[in-house]
N, C-alpha and C positions, 0 to 999 in steps of 0.2 A: 504493499500500500504506500503510495507516495505521500509525502508530507505536504500539508497545505502551503502553497506559495513559497516553495523552495526556489533554488536557483534555476531549476528546470521546469518552473511553472508554465504550463500550457504546452510544454515541449515533449511529446510522447515518444519520440525516437531519438537514437543517437545522432542520426543525420540532421535532424531538426535542432538539436542542442548545438551541434557544430555550426550550422548556418547562423543560428542566433548569436552565440557567444564569440565566434571568430569573425563574423561579417556585420551583423546588424547592431549589436548591443552598443557599440561605441561611436556610431555614426552621429554627426551633429544633427540638430533638429531645425528644420525649416517649417515654421507653423504659419501657413500662408492664409489662414482664415481663423480668426478668434474675435471675441467680444471683450477682451481686456480694456480697461480704461487707460487711455494714454497718459492722463495726468498722474495716475498712481505710479506708472513706470518712470515718467520724466522726473517727478519729484522724489523718486526712490522711497515710496511710502513705507512706513514701519507700521506693523500691526500689533495690537495688544494681546490678542489670543486667537486660537485656532478657529473659533466661531467666526470671526471677522474674515478670516482667509477661506473658510469652507462653506459657510452657510448664508452669507450675505449674498443675495441675488441668485443662488443656485436653485433653480426651479426643479431640477432633477431630484434633488434631495427633498424639496418641499412637497413634491407629488407623492413620494414614498411616505413622508411623514403623515400627510393627510389620509392616505390609504391605511395607515396604521392607527387612525383615530386620534391624531394629534391636533389640538386646537390651533387655529390660524395664528394666534398671537405668538406661538413658538416658531412659526414659519417666517412669514413676511411681517409679523406684528411687532409689538413693543416689549415683549419679554426680554429679560436681560440676557447677556451673552452666555453665562453659565447655564442658565435654564434651558436656553435653545439647544446647547450642546448636549445636555442631559437627554432631552427628548429625542435628539438625533441618535445618540448612543443607545437609547432604548429600542429605537427602530432598526438599527443595523442588523441584529440577528434575524429580524424578519425579512431582510433583503436577500437571504440566501437564494442563489440562482438568478438574482438580478445583477446586472453589471456594476451597480453601486456597491455591492459587497466586495467585489474584486478591486474597484477603483479606490475605495475607502482604505483598504489594507495596503494596496500598493503605495498610496500616498503617505500613509503613516510610516511605512517602511523606507521608502526612498528619501523623503524629506527629513524625517525625524529619527530614523533608525529604530522604530518601535515594531517589534514582531507580535506584540500581544494583540489578541482579538478585542475589538471594541464592543462592549455591551455595558449594561447599566451598572455592573459590578466593577468594571475596570475603568469607567468613564472618568471619575474624579481624578484618579492617578494619572491617566493619559492627559487629561486637560492641564494639569499642573506641570507635567513633564514637557508637554509641547509649549506651554507658556514661558517656561524657563528658556527654551531654545529660541522662541520667537523674539524675545527681548535683545537677542544678540545681533550683531551686524550681518550675520549669515542669512538672516530671514527678511531683509528689506526686499522690496519688489525687484530690484535689479539683481540682487544676489540670488534670488530664487531662479531667475532665468538662466543665470550663469551656472548654477548648481545642476541644472538639467541639460547643459550643453546646448542651449538654444542659440543658434546663429542668427536667425532672422524671425521676427514676429510681425505679422501684418495685422493691424487693427482695422476696425470697421468704422468708416467716417463719412459723414454726410457732406455733400458738396459745399454747404455753407460753413463747415467747420474751419476754424482759423489754422489748425494744425500747428499751433504754437508749441505744443508739447513735443511734437516731432522735431521741430526746428530746434528746440532746446537740447533734446537728447542727441541730435545729430552732430552737436559741437563737441560732444564728449566721447571718449574712447572707452566704452563700457564692455567690450568683448562681444557685443551683439548689436544688431541693428533693429530699430523699430520703424517700419515703413507704413504709410497710410494705404488703405484700400478704399476706392471710391464706391459709396453705396447710395445710389440716387433714387431709392424707392419713393420717398416723399416728393421728389421732383416730378413724378409721373402719376401720382395718386389723386386723380380728379374725382374720386367717389365722394369725397367730402369737400364741398365747395369752400367752406369757411376755412378749413385747415389748409387747403391748397393755396387760397389767396393770401393767407398769413405767410405761407412758405415763400411765395413769389415776392411779397413785400420785404421779407427777410433777405432773400437773395438780392434784391435791388439795393438794399442797404449795404450789403457786403461788397458788391461790384462798384457802388457809388454812382449809379445812374438809374434813370427810370426804365422800367420794362413796359413798353407800350403795347407790344404785339407779340405774336408767336416767334417771329424771327429774332426779336431783341431778347426773348427768353432764352432761345437756343444759343445766342451769342454770349449771354451771361453764363450760361452753363459751360460753354466751351472755355471761357476765360477761367473758370474755376477748375475745369479739367486740365488746362495747361498748368495751372498753379500746382495742382496735385502731382503732375508729372515732374515739375521742378523740385518738388519735395521728395522725390524718390519713388512715387507710386508706380507700380508696374501692372496693376490689376484692378478690376471692378468686381462688384458683387451685387446680386439682385436676389431678394427674397420674395418670391411670387407664389400665389396660388397656382398659376398656370402661365403658359406663354400667350402673348397677345399678338395676333397676327390677322386682324380684320382688314379687309380692303378699305381704302380711304384715299382721299385726294388731298393735296396741299391746301386747297381752298377750304375743304371741310375742316381740317385741323385748325386752320387760322380762325374760322368761324366759331369753332367750339371753344378755343382759347378766349376769344372775345366774350363769348357767353359766360365763361367761368368768371372772368374778371368783372363783369357786370353783376355778379352775385347770383346768378341764376342757377338753379339745380339742373344737372344734365340728365338726359335719358340714359338707360343702361346701354343702348346702342352707341350713344355719344361717348360714354365713358370708355367703352371698349376700343372705339376707334382712336380716341385720344391716347390711351395707354399703348395701343399698337404703334401709333406714330412716334411716340416718345421712346418706346423700347427700341425701335429701329434706329432713331437718331442717336441714342446713346451708344448703341453698338457701333455705328459709323465712327463716332468719337474714339472708341477704344481701338478700332482697326486702323485709325489714322496714326496711332502711336505704337502699333503693334503690342498692345496690352493683351493680357489674358482676361476674358470675361467669364464670370462664374454665375450660374443660375441654380439657385436652390428652389426647388419646385415641389408643391404639394402639402404645404402646411395649412391646416384648417385652424385659424387662430381665434382666440378669445371666444370660445364656444359657450363659456359660462358667463351670460350677460350680467348677472348680478355681481359676480366678483370683478368682472371688467369695469363696471361702472363705480364700484367702490374702490378698487385698488389699481386699476390700470392694466396696461399689457405686460407681457413678458414675466409672469409670476407662476406659470405652470398650468394654464388652462387652455392649452392648445392640443391639437390632435392631428393624426394623419388624415388627409383628405382623399376622396376618391374621384378626383377630376379626370376627365378623358384628356390625355396628354399628346398622343402621337401626332394627330393631324396638325394642331396649332404649332407644336414644336417643329415639325417638318416644314410647315409653311413659313415660319419665322426664319429658320436657318436657310431655307431655299431662297427667300427674298434677299437675304444678305449675300448668299453665294452668287446669284445671278448678277449682282451689282458689284462683285469683286470687293465686298466689304465685310467678309467673314473672318474675324480674327481668331486667335486661339481661344478655345471655349471649353469649359468644364461643365458638365451637366450632372446635377445631383438630384435623385428622386428620393422622396420620403415614403412613398407607398411601395412596399417590397413587390407587389405584383407587377410593378413597372420596370423591374430590373432588366429584363430582356429587351423590352421596348427601348429603353435608353441606351443599352449597350449596342443594339443593332443600329441605332440612329447614328452612331459615331462613324461607322463605315460609309455612310451615304455622303459625307462631307469632308472626308480626308482629302487633302490636295496633293499628296505625294511629294510635298516639299519640306514640311515640318514634321518630324517624327511625333506621332501621338498628338497631332494638332487639336483634334476634338477628343476630350477625355470623358470617361465615365467616372464621375466623382466618388470619392470615398464614401462609405457607408455613414450616414449623417443623422444626427438627432436621435430619433427613436430606434435607428438601426445601427448605431455605433457600439454594438455589443458582439459577443463571439459569433452567434448565428448570423447576425446581419453582416458583419465584416467578411465572414466565410462565404456567404451567399454572393456578396458583391465581388469578391475576388474569383470565385468560381464562374460567375456569369461573365465577367470580363475576360477570363481565360478562355472560355469556350467560344466567345463571339468577337474577341478582339485580341489585343496584345497586352498581356499582363506585364511583360518586360518593359513596356513604355509608360507604365502608370506612374503618376506623380506623388502617390502615397498619401499619408494621413495627415490630419489637421485636428485641432482640439475643439474648435467651434464653442469655446468655453468663456465663461466670465471670471473664472477662478485661476489665480496664479499657481495653485496646486494641481492643476489638471494635466501637466505635461507627461506624466506616466502613461497617459492614454496612447502616446506614440510607442512606448514600450509594449503595451498591450497589443496594439496592432502589429508590431514587428514580431512578436512571439507568435501570434496567430499565423502570420504570413509564413514564417519559417516552419511552423508545424505542418501547415498545408503542403509546402513544397517537400519537406522532409518525408511526409507520409507517402507522397508520390514516388519518392526514391525507394522507400522500403517496399512499395508494392510493385516496383518494376515499371512504372508508367513514364518515368523521365530517367535519363542517364545519371549514374552516380559520378558526376563530374563536378567536384566542388568549386573549381575555378569558374566554370560556367555559371553554376547556380549562385555561388557566393557573390559574384560580381552583379548578377541580376538583383539579388537582394540589396546589395549596397545602392544600386541605381534606384530602386523603388523606395528605399528609405530616405535617400538624400540626393543623389546626383541627377536624377531625372527632373526634380523640382527645381534645382539650381539652374539647370540649363533652360527648362521650359519657361521659367519666369524671368529669365535673363538677370538673375541675382549674382 
């Protein structure tokens, strides 16, 4: 019987163990999509306790705690930090077979050197032991990134963001780089007329001129896009329910923009046309700079209207959506391809039923010039667990080129989440190692080891031009 989370955790064969320990384990981390707060990194924030590092803003843990009957005040509410930690500790044993159980103990082990299992009996001791370490210089925001061998971390930033924290950090040699990623979701969300008009007014203030029509709106966004490029951005990111690829004319989009600015509510057809026009124009901007564009598709957000009205978004009341994706995705990519405006693209699905749909879409738009130009993105959000990661890797292997895959990301708001790269790397090595054991691929450690290193690091470094 194997010991829980020993050095060969998740590695079921000798070949897998060699692949991980000799090739994957020590590769630097390029985390090209996360939701860390740039000011915390730039200011080298210090934390008082593990609750602040672990539970503030972590909707994964909040969902588990609610499912365990924990009151909201211990999740996103106003209970004190120790009380919140105790409620999480009581929940942890109930997360057996949920990836949270693995992540929790990987993070305790990798950051704090704690092998003890977290539960209500060990909680107080672990809280105090971690607090002693957190007060040291080794647990500032920047130190935590260096501790995990992070080379590049890409944050998620709105076009109106000043990027002052990125500018500040770029002047310092910290052993890693923090780069902005362009996230223009609010810039195309015409569903809420008031919110959109407030956004346009904010953008107008940032660029220092009036935005009178659709063209001046695009010009203002291009100016910000150029600014992001000067600040080191190499990629964009979109979080959408689905692709928008309705037919439209320039005159229609101009009229719709004017209607929005006059405060009128749009019809559903007008909203979809405007989003389609904006998504295309934003993709053209990315192509003009040879950026990578990322599309996270399929989240059904804020489904609990009561909690959304009381507490706002991003606190754990989202689900997998069942949107029909193949036709609009194909139409969007085809429109760009026909106009020679399709840049490097990563497609992420949230509904596992769509794995093969996304993976086969890649081959339709590869151009034979850029290896792996169109990517099937890493298992994301509800899918970034052992089964989801394995399914994504197997689907990509069967329908595309696993060897060209750009690897894992954290998609996290926590500075303690980087062992998720280790988790992914172990699963990857176990999968390939098992194929060797089963005689499905050659026992060529040079071939397979270099493939593992590419997936863990080198492919992303080349693909994003880092």
